[in-house]
C-alpha positions, 0 to 999 in steps of 0.5 A: 308177134304176128302182124296178122290176126289169128282166129284159131285158139292154140288148143284148136291148132294142137288138136288139128295137128294131132288129128293129122298126125294120128290119121295120116295112115288112114289116107293115101298121103299126108296132104290128103289128111291135111285137106280132110281135116282142114275142111272140118276146122275151117282153115286152108290146107296150107295153114294146117300143113304149116302148123304140122311142120312147126309142130314137128320142128318143135318136137325135134322130128324135123330139122329147123329152129324151134318156136321158143328159140325163135322167140328168144332170138327176136327178143335178143335182137330187139334188146340189142337194137335198143342198146345200140340206140341208147349207145348212139344217144349217149355218144352224141350227148357226150360229144355235145357236152365235150364241145360245150365244155371246150366252148366254155373254156375258150371264152 
């Protein structure tokens, strides 16, 4: 999850991206299309340009890791981290109880 708040609904993002891609031919460059549309929806041109790039990656038109794979990787990394912590706790508990058993036997 992003640490910043997102004031744009997914529908607004999708529509803005679609407008950029559909109206790209009516402008001299993609950046001009992005500037024009970003002013209309109230976001920065760089933000809209990032949305367009992400949409192209997700659709396979641009190289990169799609958003669904990124989310899956984050979930697996989080699970891996939790399992490592659990294993460390179990290892320490096992060592503690083994020492307690040795102390009990030596008395």
